[in-house]
C-alpha positions in Angstrom: -79.5 -44.1 18.8 -76.6 -45.5 16.8 -78.1 -44.3 13.6 -78.6 -40.8 15.1 -74.9 -40.6 16.0 -73.8 -41.7 12.5 -76.1 -39.0 11.0 -74.6 -36.4 13.3 -71.1 -37.5 12.3 -72.0 -37.2 8.6 -73.3 -33.7 9.2 -70.2 -32.7 11.1 -68.0 -33.8 8.2 -70.1 -31.8 5.7 -69.5 -28.6 7.8 -65.7 -29.2 8.0 -64.3 -26.7 5.5 -60.6 -26.7 6.6 -57.6 -28.4 5.1 -56.5 -31.8 6.1 -53.0 -32.5 7.4 -52.1 -34.4 4.3 -53.1 -31.5 2.0 -51.0 -29.1 4.1 -48.0 -31.4 3.9 -48.3 -31.7 0.1 -48.4 -27.9 -0.2 -45.3 -27.5 2.0 -43.5 -30.2 0.0 -44.2 -28.4 -3.3 -42.9 -25.1 -1.8 -39.7 -26.8 -0.6 -39.1 -28.2 -4.0 -39.6 -24.8 -5.7 -37.2 -23.2 -3.3 -34.6 -25.9 -3.9 -34.8 -25.4 -7.6 -34.6 -21.6 -7.5 -32.0 -21.1 -4.8 -28.9 -21.9 -7.0 -30.1 -19.5 -9.6 -30.6 -16.7 -7.0 -27.0 -17.3 -5.7 -25.6 -17.1 -9.3 -27.6 -13.9 -9.9 -26.2 -12.3 -6.7 -22.7 -13.3 -7.6 -23.0 -11.9 -11.1 -24.2 -8.6 -9.7 -21.3 -8.3 -7.3 -18.8 -9.0 -10.1 -20.5 -6.4 -12.3 -19.7 -3.7 -9.7 -15.9 -4.4 -10.1 -16.2 -5.0 -13.9 -17.9 -1.6 -14.3 -15.2 0.1 -12.2 -12.5 -1.6 -14.3 -13.9 -0.3 -17.5 -14.0 3.2 -16.1 -10.4 2.9 -15.0 -9.4 1.6 -18.4 -11.1 4.6 -20.1 -9.4 7.0 -17.7 -6.0 5.5 -18.2 -6.3 5.7 -22.0 -7.4 9.3 -21.9 -4.7 10.3 -19.4 -2.1 8.7 -21.6 -3.5 10.7 -24.5 -3.2 13.8 -22.4 0.3 12.7 -21.2 -0.7 13.0 -17.5 0.0 9.3 -17.0 3.5 8.4 -18.0 6.1 5.7 -17.7 8.9 6.3 -15.1 11.4 4.8 -17.5 11.7 5.7 -21.2 12.6 2.1 -22.2 10.4 0.5 -24.8 9.9 -2.6 -22.6 8.5 -0.7 -19.6 5.1 -1.9 -18.4 3.0 -0.6 -15.6 -0.1 -2.0 -13.9 -3.3 -0.7 -12.4 -5.3 -3.1 -10.2 -9.0 -2.7 -9.5 -10.8 -4.8 -6.9 -12.1 -4.8 -3.3 -10.0 -4.5 -0.2 -10.6 -6.5 3.0 -13.5 -4.2 4.0 -15.2 -4.8 0.6 -14.5 -1.2 -0.5 -13.5 -0.6 -4.1 -9.9 0.2 -4.6 -7.7 1.3 -7.5 -3.9 0.8 -7.1 -1.5 2.5 -9.5 1.9 0.9 -9.9 4.1 3.8 -9.0 7.3 1.8 -9.9 6.7 1.9 -13.7 3.9 4.5 -14.0 3.7 8.0 -12.7 1.0 10.6 -12.7 1.8 14.3 -13.1 0.4 15.1 -9.6 3.1 13.0 -8.0 1.5 10.6 -5.5 -1.1 9.3 -7.9 -4.2 10.0 -5.8 -5.6 12.5 -8.3 -5.5 9.7 -11.0 -7.6 7.5 -8.7 -10.1 10.2 -8.1 -10.3 10.9 -11.8 -11.1 7.3 -12.5 -14.7 7.9 -11.3 -14.6 4.9 -9.0 -16.8 5.4 -6.0 -14.7 4.1 -3.2 -17.6 4.2 -0.8 -19.2 1.3 -2.8 -18.6 -2.1 -1.4 -18.9 -5.6 -2.8 -18.2 -9.1 -1.6 -16.7 -10.1 -5.0 -13.2 -11.6 -5.2 -12.9 -10.4 -8.8 -9.7 -8.4 -9.5 -8.9 -6.7 -12.8 -5.4 -5.8 -13.8 -4.7 -3.3 -16.5 -1.2 -3.7 -17.9 0.1 -0.7 -19.9 3.1 -1.5 -22.1 5.3 1.1 -23.7 5.8 0.2 -27.3 8.2 2.9 -28.4 5.9 5.7 -27.4 2.6 4.0 -28.4 1.2 2.2 -25.3 -0.8 -1.0 -25.4 -3.5 -1.6 -22.8 -4.3 -5.1 -21.7 -7.1 -5.8 -19.2 -7.3 -9.2 -17.5 -9.3 -10.6 -14.6 -8.4 -13.3 -12.1 -11.7 -15.0 -12.9 -11.0 -16.2 -16.4 -8.3 -16.2 -19.0 -10.0 -13.7 -21.2 -7.6 -11.0 -22.1 -8.5 -7.7 -23.8 -5.7 -6.0 -25.6 -6.3 -2.5 -26.9 -4.0 -0.1 -28.7 -3.6 3.5 -27.7 
């Protein structure tokens, strides 16, 4: 009788085609290790894509500012050679993209400057969680403006002639 029960137990083991608890724990541990390795890369990727939205908008604004100066629609309010005006590009508290024209030193021929913002081609309905802000400084060098674009993220400064 004992031999019969042992034979039945051996047969039951042969028919068992499932995974053991140890095998399942090993698979879960491997998956956790993979997620732990990939999560930081995913966070960096998302952060870079959010910053790219503002960076692209800043490049559009810079191109518009240069063309508007060439067309003399964007002008300095003072004729002094040391006058400098700024345009800031970033996200407001709601995450919507914004372009702010410094009306103290710069003016647009339409008066309030809203037309310039519309002409920049920045889609203000886009939103981002990026804290990146670009500032374009336009300096009057005796009628030949210099454009400088700088971000708050790094010390890289781009200076461009008119």
